[in-house]
Phi, psi and omega in degrees: 000137186286128178269084184304309187286333186303326180271002191240011181225141174285108181282141172237174180303134177300143184287129181239167181282124183287149169249091179238168183281334177223151181295155175291143179229135182292154175300148181302334183261016182296131184290156164270162180231121171253113198249103190246129180221158169220176181260147152064043176228153170272186173283055178266071175230149180307324188297338184263006175303127186084359183243318184239122176307126182092354181299339180290345178290342192285151170236091188216065189296326182297307185287333177291322170299315181295321185294325181293334183264359187220206182256117177261115171276118184282339191225069179253145192219132168298152173281341181205148189273018179215154205296304192293312172305322178292311182297318182304319183296314184292326185270353172237352178074014184237149177296128182303321176303333186267346187227013166093005188259014186287318182293139183271131306291154177214176167233094189289161172232085179294162176304155189301334179292341197280127174239164168281145182307323186302322183295330179295322184279333176290314176306321178285001178096012181270152174268125189239130181226162182213122180234104339228353191286137184253269176059056177252015182068014167226165165289111190291119180287156184284356172278357189282331183225152165289330180202126176231098179199176178290346178249004181301137187195151174299340183289346180277358189292145192285339175240119185290351174275348178294135169294152176231155167238105189242125179259131175233132190226122178268140179251010186298322185261004177308145184309323184304326187291332175304339192238021175301157167301155180306322183289320178291322184290324176297321174293322183293327184250043182295334177269012170262115172298155178305324183295343186250003174295143179281129183277121177310319183294336177259011178302123179283071186299131163299154188289353175271005169251147175290138179284082186230164179298322182300315180284331173287323179296310182297330175295309175306317175292325172301314170309309177298322177296320173300317174300311175296328181289317179303317171305312183300314178297321181299323176303312186289323173296324177295318180299321182295320184288320177302327182274004179069031191244357184311312187276358175254016189225129168281122172259127174237122173252123179218168184224142184290329179181193193276183193294148186276066175220165181304141174071026173223259176305136182088345182250146177276020179275172182309315180288347173276334192240340186275131188225158167284144176214122184233140171227128175241123174222095186304135183072002180239308183260115177292143176301139179191169171245131186247122180271358185296156183282129183234127166275139176293340172290352175290339189290326181299299182295335179292310187290332179289315186290320181299328185264008181071025179256136185297135180278125179297142181294335184277353180287148185269340180279170180227140184301140175272338178205167184239188189290344173261009172084018182276119179282155173229165181226075190286349191238121174268353179200152178234157190230151184212154184203154170224156171232220178295139174233111186053234184268359178287118178259104184208159180211120178218147180238157179207150175227142174238120172262205184284348182232321191242149171245122170248128187240137174230129179253126178292330184233075185288350178281353180258151176289145172289352180231060176298164171294132182220117189302324186291301189282339185291350172279344187281150185296327179296322180284319173301314187301318178299307182302314181298320182292323175300316176298319181298320173307308181301315178297320175299309176309320183294334179267000180081023179255167181291143175262098189230018180281336181235141173277172181307306180298332180285316183294330178292342178295319181247024175293154183289349175210181178205170176297153176284341179229143169225145179221128180228140179262109184284348178286338186233346191224067188296339181263009175054065177257335185250101177284117182266008186295330181258012186268122179302329182289348176248020182299320185294309181307309183309309184296315176306310174289323175296326176293323175292316177296325182290318176298323174293313179306317183295328182276323188236357184209036180254121002280155179225132359296150185298118188271081190299320182299320177286332173294314178301323175296324182282323181294313187231082183307124181060026179072019181244129175298135176299144175279150170265137182287148177288137180303147172259116188247133178227157178258127175215116184047054170077010181245139177264112177263127181236143167221160174232134184281341183276117178304133173085002180284144165260146177253131177233164179215159189198146173258351180283141176286152182289143179244194178292134176276128186271121184302137182287145166296166179300310177308314180297330177291318183280336180268357173076035174303141181301142178301129185251102172243019173089353181259145169262122186261135180264141179274126176287118173234354181191160178313135190261127171303128182298120189276000177074010180225166173303134175226130179254132184248148171213167174225154187218127170241125186308120180089000177254169172282150180300152178292163164301155177270150181242120175256122183252121178285158190302327184242004181280134177278357184234162180257137177255132180275132172230152182275131180297000000 
């Protein structure tokens, strides 16, 4: 059986449970982290005016203020143009094509070194919360967060002096909201005053969209949703300020990928991958605009390094700054990829340097806008298809086919060039494909070589053979088991080990409660199983609590272990099935 991921990750020594005398504790000066994200927007914030076309349309005073106080990265890019693979990259620091997390949605089995970013912070003594979206392409283990719920907050930490890593994830700007009924849309954007609503007539539509009422109204709605999201961010920053934590907290605002409209989300073009990124760290990072190329997967090693936590060798990203606020510029190019998205079977790779974007398609005979049940119901997708049909009907009547321009028609053409090359210095909308231009042959060859080198290291084989990966991950459709932890008592301490390489161990003194059945969204996004217990991450021998204590183990992509229950006075452990 083909071992897809083994050739695609830089292996480091497997992470094992340390046997140390005391748990690690963060330094007294360890900064907090407020991790804020939203869905489906490009750099359509006022702070990006002059950097991103159309950003002048935005009404985003909160994020503009955050950018004025922090670092605004002008050229930040997602690893994939759809949410789950992109979020997996951010939370692992690894290219999705290298660790099995590229197909949209899947339940991957990453190499054993790969952990979720949050566990490194828990191991370092941080209080770690997630409110509430997961969607990391794995079943999220209960060891990943101290709390993962719609109420999770840094204010829940048991000790107010503990540093925290608190994630908040908004769905306000998700593509689905663009197409709500008028009543639902008004409710979703209730904090946007009428005077701040975006005028459809002034919408700065990219030229690859038809200039129709449907597109103008959708773009105006997009602006309103971004403004509503900006208001939500303001609420979080106000809470941070009210708690007196602003100067002690690194605030990171990031987005998973581009806007939820054709030729953006799901496409490896600029509009699919380019996103806003703002970092504020008072007293450490001087306010600035940084033009360097950034992978969003650089965020994992960056925030670890900033907080004084060792960056694992297996991560593919590089820190953008260190604990003293010294900047680095680690990327002379950034890379992106897509594989299956829902029922769309497609494979594309791309590389972007400081001027050019090169794209390679494995299936040039397939449309870039294949049928997809989920977005095909949206008015922007329907409008393009209906205009294309109207052009075909005109041709049948001997009339000009003039409803769509060439760039608009190309979006849903039955095929596309195998290679695309765009010069962003003169063509920010990627309208003029230079792949066949003799004058750009040297650029084409150079970027072909860069992408091929990257592919060999991080995406080999390509296209990603998902069916073979799934068969290897789950032989006969069955999850591999995680071994139950081995727990021993020694001198009043509970020691635990797990034979499964890459497994995390957790322990709890909470009695098991009723398992709440996951919602459909929680099931597909891999939200942690909720049985009412809070699991501590095992990092060192645990003082015997003198009450029943349960241990379990979780390896990403494997079935959870049997639980091990220790009675208060029993020298041996009784195994029970979870």
